[in-house]
Every structure is written in C-alpha cells, then in structure tokens.
N, C-alpha and C positions, 0 to 999 in steps of 0.2 A: 242539669238542675236536680235539686234534691228536695226532700221534705214535702211541704204542703203542695208542691206543684207536680208531684209524680203522677197523679191520677186526674189532672185537670181535664184531659180530653174525654173522660167518661161522661161528662155533663154536656148537654146541648143548652146553650144560653141564648137569651133574647133580651132586647132593650130597645127603647125608642132612641133613634140615632139623631133625630132633629129636635129642635127646641119644643118643650111642652107648652105650646101656646096655640091659640087659634090661628091657623094659617092655611094656605091653599093645599099644601102637600105635607104629609108626615111620612117618615121612613122608619120602619121597624126592622131591626136586623136580627137574624137568627144564625147561629154558628155552632157546628158540632156534627158528629157522625150521624146523628138522628135528625138533622135539620129537615131533610126532605120528607121523611116519614111523619114527623110531627106536623109539619105544615100541610101535608096531604090530608090530615084529619079535619082541617078547617077550610081548605081551598076547594073551590069548584070552578071549572073552566066556564067560558062564556056559554057553552051549550050544556053545562051542568053534567058533563060526562068524563072529560079527560083529567087524568091525575098528573101531579107534578113529576112523578117518576117517568112519565112518557114524554116530558119536555126535554129537549136537548139542552145540555149545559151551555152557559154563557148566552142565554137568551132571556127575553122579557116577554111575559104573557099577560093578556087581559083576562080577568075573571072576577071571582067574588070570594070574600071571607064569609063563612057561614057558621052559625051555631046550630047544628042539626039541620033542620029545613029552613031556618030563619036566616035571611041574608042580612049580614051586619054592615057590609060596605062593598062597593065595587073598587077593585084594586088593580095595580100592575105589579106582577111578581117577577123578580130577577132571580136566576139560579146560577151560582158560580160553583163549579165542582172542584173539590180538592185535587191537587194542591194549587190550583190556579185561582186563588182568592186571597183576600187580605190576610186572613188568619191561617191560610193553607189547610183549612177545613172546608167541608161543604157549607156554603153560605147562601141563605135565602134573604132577600130584602123585599119587604112588603111595602109598596108605595100606596098609601091610603090617603083619604082626605085628612086634613091636618087638625081637626078638632081634638081638644084634650080628651073629651068623653069617648069619642070613637077609637082613639089610639089606646086608651086604657082598656076598652072592651076587647080589642084585639090581643093586647098583652095578656089579659086574664084568660082568654081562650088558649093562648099558647102555653101558659103556665098549667092549665088544666090538662093540656094534651101531652105534657111531659117535659117542657122546658124548665130551666131555672133562670131566674132574673140575674142578669150579668152584674158583676161587681164593677165599680168605677174603673174604667180603663182596661177591662178584661179582654176586649177584642184586640186591642193593641198589644196587651201582654201576651196573648196567644200568638200573635204575629212574631213577637220577639222570641218566645220560648220555642216556637216551631222553626226558628232560623230564617224567617223571611226578612227581618230587619235586625239591626244591632241596637244597642241601648241608646246610642247617640241619636239614631234616626227616630226611635220611639219618643225621646225627649223633644226632638225637633217637631214632631207632629203636634204635641201639646203647645209648643211655643208658637207655631203657626196659628193655632186657634186663638191664642191669647195675645197675639202681636198687637202693639199699640202704635207702631209707626213703621215707615218703610224700611228702615234699617233692620228692625227686629224681624220683619217679614222676609227680607232678602237673606239675612243671616240664617234664619231657620230653613229657608229653601235650600241654601247651600249645604247646610248640615244634613237635610233630608236626602240630598243627592249624594252625600257621602264625603263631604269635604273633611270633616274631623275624623271620620272612620278611616278614610284612605291614609290620612297623615299618621294616625296612630298605628295602623297596620304596618306602614313603612318603617316607623321607628322600632316597632316590635321585631320585625324581620331582621333589622340591622343588629339589634341587641342579641337575639337568639343565635344569630350566626357566630357572634363572638363567644357566647356561652358554649355553643357546640364545639367550637375549635379548642377552647380551653379544656373541656371535658375529654375530648378525643386525645389531646396531647398528654394529659395526665394519665389516661388509660393506655395509650399506645405511644410512648415516647420515641420508639424506634422509627416510626413513620411520620410523626408530627413534631417539628422542631420549634421550641419556644424561644430560641435565641433571637433577641431583638424584638420579640413580640410586645413586651410592655410599652415600648416607645410607640409602636404602631397602634396599640390599644389606646394609649393616652391621646393620640391625635384623633382617633375615632370618637372617644368619649367627649373630647372638646367640641367636635362637630355636633354630636348629639345634644350636648348641654346648650350649645348656641341655639339649636332649633327649639328646644324646650323654653329657653329664655325668651325667644322671640314670641312664642305663643303666650307665655305668661305676661309679657309686656302689653298685650292687647286686652287683658282680662278686666281691668278697672274701667277703661274706656268702653269696652264692649258691654259691660253690665249696665253702665249709665245710658249708653245708646239704646239698649234693649228695654230696660226697666224704667228709664226716666230719671230725672234729677230731683232728689228730695230737697225741696226749697222752702226755706223759712223766711217769712216776711216779718221784719222787726223794725222798731223805731219807737219814738215817744208817742204818747197818746195824741190823737188828732193830726198825725203827720200825713195820713193818707193811705195807711196800710189796707184797711178794708175797701177803700175805693179802688186800690190797685187790684185786689182780689176780684172785685165785681167787674172791673174793666177787662181783666184777662179771661174770665169765664163767660162774660157777656150776659150776666144776670145779677140781680140784686140779692146775692147770697148772704152778704154780711150787712148788718145795720150800720148806716152812716149818718152821723149827726155832728153838730158842732160841740157836743158835750164830750169832754175828755174822759177816757176810760170806759167808753161804751162796750168795747170788746173785752169780755171777762174770761173767756175760755178759748180753747183751740178750735179753729174752723179749718177743715181739710177738704181740698178739691183737686181734681186732676184736670189739666188743661194742655192742649196741644198748640204750640206756636210753630206753624209749618211742620217740620219733621222732628221738632224737639218736644219731648213730653216733660212737663213740670208737675210734680206732686206738691202742690202748694199747701203751706200751713200758715194761716193768718193767726198771729199771736196777739195777746194783750199788749198794750203799750207799756214799755218798760220805764218805770219811774218809781220813786219812793212814795209809798202810800200807807195810810193807816187803815184803809178799807180791807178787811180780812179776805173777802171774796176776790177783790182785784189783786191783792198780793199773791194769792194762790195762782192767779192767771199769769202774773209776772214771773213767778218761779217756774211755771210750766214753759213759758217763752224761753227762759234761759236754758232749760234742759233740752229744748228742741233745737237750739243753736248747736249744741254738742253733737246731735245726731245728724245734722244736715250736711248735704253735699254742697249746698249753695246758700248764702245769705243775701237776701235783697234788703238792703238797709235804706229805709226811707227817711230823708231829712226834710223838714219843712223849711223851704228856702226863705220864708219871711221871718224866721226866728233865728237868733244867734245860737251858735253851738254852746252848750252849757255842760255842767258836770254830768248830767244824766246821759247826754250824747257821748261824752268821753267814756262812760262806763260801758255803753253799748259797743263803742269802738274797740274797747279792750276785749270784750267777749268775742268779737269777730276776728281777732288778730290771727288765728291759725286756720281760718276758713276762707274758701273762695268766696269773694264778696263783690257784689255790684252795688254801687251807691246811686240812689235815685234822688235827685234834687227836685222835690215836688213843689207844686204851686208856682211854677215859673211863668204862668200866664199873668201873675200879679207883679208885673215888671217894676212898678214904682216902689214896691215894698221889699225887693230882694236884699237879703242880708248875707246869704251864703253863696259862694261860688266855688269853683274847683280848687283855687288856691287856698281858700279857707279850710277845705276838707283835708288837703294833704299836709297841713300843719299838724294834724292829729293822727293821720294814718301813716305815720313814719315807718312802722314795722311791716307794712304790707306793700309788696311790689305790684305795680301795674294794676291797680284797682280801677276798673272802668267807672267813670262818673257820667251819668246821663241826666239831662234836664228833662223833667216830665211835667205834665199837667193832667191829672186824672180827670179833671172837669172836662177837658177838651180831648182827652185820649192821646195826647202827644207823648212820644218817646217809646212806644211799644216796638216799632221797627228797629230802633236803635238798641233796645233791650235784646231782641232776637239776635242781632249781629254780635253783641257783646257775649251772649251765651255761646254762640258757635266758636268764637275766638278763645273763650276761656276754657271750654271743654273739648273742642274738636279741632283746634288749630285753624279755625275759620272754615273748615270743610265739613258740612253736615253729613254728606254721603261719603262713606269711607272708601278708600281705594284698595285696601287689603281684602283678599278673598276670605281668609279665615280669621274670625274674631272669637275669642273665648268669652261666652256670655253666661255660662252656667257655673255656679259656685262649686258644684261637685267636681266638674272638670278641672277648675282652677286648683282646688285643694289636692287633687290627685297628681296633677302636673307638677305641683310644688314638691310632692313626695318623690316623683321621678327625678326631678332636678337634684334634690338632696342626695338621693341614692347614687346618681352619677358622679356627684362631687366626692362622695366617699370612695368610689372606684378610683377617681383621679388622685385622691389623697393616699390610697393604698399603693398606687404605682409610685408616687413620689417618695414614699417611705420604703420602697423596695420590699414590700411584703409579698408573700407567696401568692400564686395564682388562685388558690382557694378563696382568698379574700375578695378577689375580683368577682368571682362567680356569685357569691352571696349577694352582693349589692346589685350586680347586673340582674340577678333573678328577681330581686325586689322591684327594680325599675320596670322590668318586663311585666310583673304581676300588676303593678299600679296602672300601667297602660291598659292592661287587660280589663281592669275594673271600669275604665272609662267606656269601653265599647261593650261591656257585659260578658266578656269571655271568662272572666274570673270574678264572679259576683255572687253574693249570698241571697237566700230567699228573703230575708228581712229587707234588704235594700230594694229588691224588685217590688215587694209589696208597698214600700214607702213611695217609690217613684210613681207607680201606676195608680195608687190611691188618690193622687192629685188630679187624675183625668176625670172627665165627665162620664156619666153612666153609659152612654151609647157609643163611646169611643174606645 
C-alpha cells in the first residue's frame, strides 16, 4: 500500500461498535499501538489498583471507567494483543452500559487521552491493510451486516470463509504459471522449448475462460438474490395498485379510495415474501389526463418501468381491456412481467380472463397470470411462486456455492474474460509469445484487484467509506 495509508498505524483509534441507542450493553472499540496505554488512563480495576498492563492478553476484566477520581461507569474490558486481534493491532473493547450519553462520555475521555475517532470502516480497513483479510472478505463483512435475506447472508458467509478468494487465487496461480513459463522460454530457449506450446496454452485459456464465464453467469441472479427485485406496480387508476402495496407491506401505506387518480406520486417500500425481497414502487395510474400534477405522476410511472427488474401489472377484472391498457402492455413488452387480475371476488362482474390478456400480450412469452382479490388478500402465495419461477427457476435457495453478488467483482471478471479472449485470439493468429504475456498479465492484475492484491488507495477509501463507524 502507498500514499495516505503509509502511516495509518501511528494513530490509535476508537469508536462505538454497537448501535448508538439506549440498550443494555454498548461496546467501544480501541485499536492501535497505544491502545493499552491510553485505556489505562481511564481504567481502574475493581479494587482501584491494577492496571491493564498487568492483565494477561485475551482476557476480560471487571472494573470502572473513571474521569480522574470520578467513576463514569462500571465496565468489562477485553484485551486482545497484536497480532491476535481483528486488526492485528492491540485492541481494547470496553463493554459499558448502552446509553447514548454514557458511551459518548467514554468516547470523549478516550479522545482526551490520546485516541483519534475512527473513520467509517477503519477497523476493517486495518485488518485488510495488515494482511488479516483480503478485500473480498472485507466486503463480505459489510454484506453480512446489511443482508436482507437468507441467500445474501449465506453468500456473504461463504465469501467471508474465502470462497471467492480461494477461487481467484487458484485462477491467478494458473495464469502466473503460464506467464512464468513463457518468460523463462524467451530468456532461456535452450532449456525451455516452446514447440507445441501455443496449442497447450489455447486449451488452458479455454478452461480458464469457461471458469470465468461460469462465475459471470451467476452475477445477475446473484445481485437480485442479494439486493432484491426492483418492482414497479402499474395499471390504470383504481385497478388496485395501492391496495396491493398495502397488502404486501401489511400497513395502510398508500391512500385507497374509489376516486380514480388518488396516487399522484411515487411511493416506495421494501417487503420480504419468504426469502424474496421486493423493492416496491407504487406508481400513479397510467391514463390520459389534463391534470398537470397527475400527468407528472404518470410520466414518472413510465420512467420507473424502464428501471425495473419486474413489473406487476394490475388489471381490474371487472372492466374491459381498452386503449389505455394496451399502452401499458406495450410499455411492459421488454420487461419481466406478472399480470394480476384483481377484484376476482366480484365473480358476477368478471370481464377479463387469461385468454383475454394473451390476445394483447403476444410479444411476451410465459407471462404469469394470477387471479387476485386485494379485498380478501387472495393470490399472494401464487405471486410468491410466480416470482421464484420467473427469477430463480422455482428454487429460492441456490444450489451453487459461489455467486457473484458484487458489481465490482462482476466488472473485473468481465475484464479478465476479455483479456483471456485476446490471448486466445493471438494464438489463433499465430502471433508471437510476447502478445500472450501482455494479456495474461492484464488478466492476472484484474483478478488481483478483486482480492485487493493490486489495488489503489482511492478504491480502498471508497470501499471502506461505506462501512459503519465502529466496523
């Protein structure tokens, strides 16, 4: 590492590692070469005599945090000695009562005693820069904290255990072996024979490309599994869009009336259906209108369709399909869509069935059609089944161990793939071995960026700035 990180170990940092809210326990973390000396200034043992320096490492002790002679709080203090800690530095964790005021007072004492307040993610950044974890494991820690479903949690756990790191290391080892062989043959042709080598390299590159391609094939699905499905609810006014939103979130989030055009703006909510996360966007009913405010809502609805992973298109089963419906159908033509035939509890007034719908959805294959009643809550289980089939081949929990869920990883793997294809192209054109080395070297470097072995200061700053303060 270079630049701004050269002297980061000179500072001893502190931060609250638990949520800043009233709770039973609060944890304040201190890390750095002066952690013990600084904490000794504010710590007193139960008998008010023993110092932290006299405590054995990897132990937890009862005592007090004091401001001079004044006791601030009774605490339990953990001491982890370098390099056997998360950051590979001396680490003190002060377990205090969890009140916001008391934790702030302890932090103020630490700052007065020689600590610096940690930057967001700085503890994990130090673990990375000190070689305890690679960049994919650091990113996995943040993903575990922010996981919204079981898939995201399991995928992050696998990544923290080294699933992506091990795969990338294996790929790099295979590439650097070929690079070393080529360089050796060019430098010492008497002892290294390149006869027939291009064909062997072509086969190796083909294997490597297939492995990268397999990883890339998981990226889109992996991101959706991890982050959720961006879902837009569309339909004509009064079809039941807001009622669907309220039914899914279990709350009266949107106003529901018999008056068409009630929803004028975008309403966004996140809901979990089993292990599927939907980021719901309830839009204004799409229709021709002279109302300026409603028209702005309609325009927003159309733009949201463009951004969506999924469109939930609600039709009022008691009204015939008209030109406004046909316009909405045309907007959904290139999107994954589920059609909800709402108000099916009004059996005597039904005018739209599945056959009616498919007369208009001729350009879309396998569009699920579900009969619903928002009044009675019917059709939600069928919606969940349709989602799993549409996005996950009917299997919510994935069978593959490695999924690429990080956009940074996906973009770098695509560069690796492109570089390997250039190697293959050079072999096919019978170019000299020097050309192979250039592109193999690029592939090797891009893989290194994934795990942080070849990464700049700016990227490290960007990644860890997204972490919470005490992590």
